[in-house]
N, C-alpha and C positions, 0 to 999 in steps of 0.2 A: 312502868311509865309514869313519869312525873309531869303533870300539867298544871297550869294555873287555875285559879277559881274563875267562875263565870257562869253565864246563863245560856251558852250555846250548847250544841250537841254535835255528835259525830255523824258522818255519812260513810257507808261501807260499800265497796265495790271490788270484786275480783280478789278477795282475800286481803284487802288493804283498808285501813281506817283513816279517814281524813278529818281533821279537827282544826278549827281556828282557835288559837290560844292567844294570850295577851300578857305582856309585861308593860306596866304603865310607864316605866322609865325608858323603855326602848320603843315599843310598838307592838304590832300584830305579828303573829307567827302562824302560818299555815303549815301544819305538820302532817306527815304521812307515817303510819305505823303498820307493821305486819300484824294482821289479825290473830295469827296463831301464837305469837310469842310476845307481842307488845314492843318489839324492837323498833326504834325510830329509823325509818328508811331514808327520809329526806325532810328538809325544812326550807320554807321560803318565808323570809321575814322582811318587814319594811318599817321604816321610821314612822311612828304615829304616837309620840309621847304625850302623856297627860292622863288625867284621871277624871272620871265622871262620878255622879252620885253613888253608883254601885259599881264596883270594879269587875273587870273581866270582859270576855267576848259575849256577844248576845245573839249570834246567828248560827245557823247550820249551813255549811257549804252545800252546793249542789253540783252534780257531775252530769255532763252530757257529752257522750262520745269520748274524745281524748282531752276534754277540758274540764277544769273545776272552777267554779265561780264562788267567790267569797266576799262578804261585805263586813268590814270592821266597824267598831262602835263610833268612829269618827267619819264614817261614810266612804271609806276607801274600798271601792269595788274593783276586784282584780279577776281577770281571766287568766288562768295558769295552764300551760301545756303539761299534761301528765307525763309525757315522755322526757321532756327537757327540764321540767320543774322551773321554768322561766315564765315571766309574764308575757302574754300575747297583747294585752291592752289593760289600761287602767282608767277609771273615772272616779270622781268623788260625787256621790249621789246627793250630798248636802250642798257643798260650795258651788258645784257646777250648775246647780239649779236655783241659785239665789240666796242660799243660807249664809249667815255669818259664820266664820270658822269657829269651831269649838275649842275653847281653852279654859280649863277650870279656874285659872288664876284671874280671869276677867269675867266669869259668869256670876252674876248675883242671882242665885237660885230663887230667892224669895221675891224679887222684883224684875222678872224677865219680861221683855217686850216681844210682840209678834215678830217672827223671823229670827229670834235668837235660837241657839242650839237647844235641841230637845233635852228635857230633864233626864229622860231615860236613855239618852244617846240614840244612835241609829240602831234600830233593832229589826233589821230586815233580813229575811232569808230569800236568796235569789230563787226564782222559779223559771224553769224552761218550759215553754209551750210552743210546739212546732219550731220555728226558727227565731222565736222571740225570747229575750231574757227580761223577766218582769220583776220590778221592785217598786215599792212606794218610797219615794225619796224623802218624804216628810218635810221637804223644803217648802218655802213660801211661794215658789213660782206659781204663776197663774196657769190654769188649764187653757190650752189654746185650741181645743177641738170644738166640735158641735156640742150643744147642751140638750 
């Protein structure tokens, strides 16, 4: 099995290995492999071109029931149905919560302002707790709850 470089890791369930892979020219690739032989069983990919300071994916997907949740380095959070391999929903945990879009051609890494895209990109692994999906968006949105 050939996969790209990165800092993410796999998740295993029912004899299948799931991994978020990345191609900076195209985008993110959620891949499913057979644990016993490494054969790729299916692939869900979406456009998220660009590169950040260190290439590759940064997160470990999580599985809950018949869904897998994956967050790419540009903040694209997907819920994918494990049977159909199609998205159930999508959010961007950076731009949907007030962050400026990440684009390496416009980022001055040395002179970044508050609210600019994180140097390390979005490095969040989704966590399921009861009926909640938890991630820290890293975006500059203000907390709206009690302190």
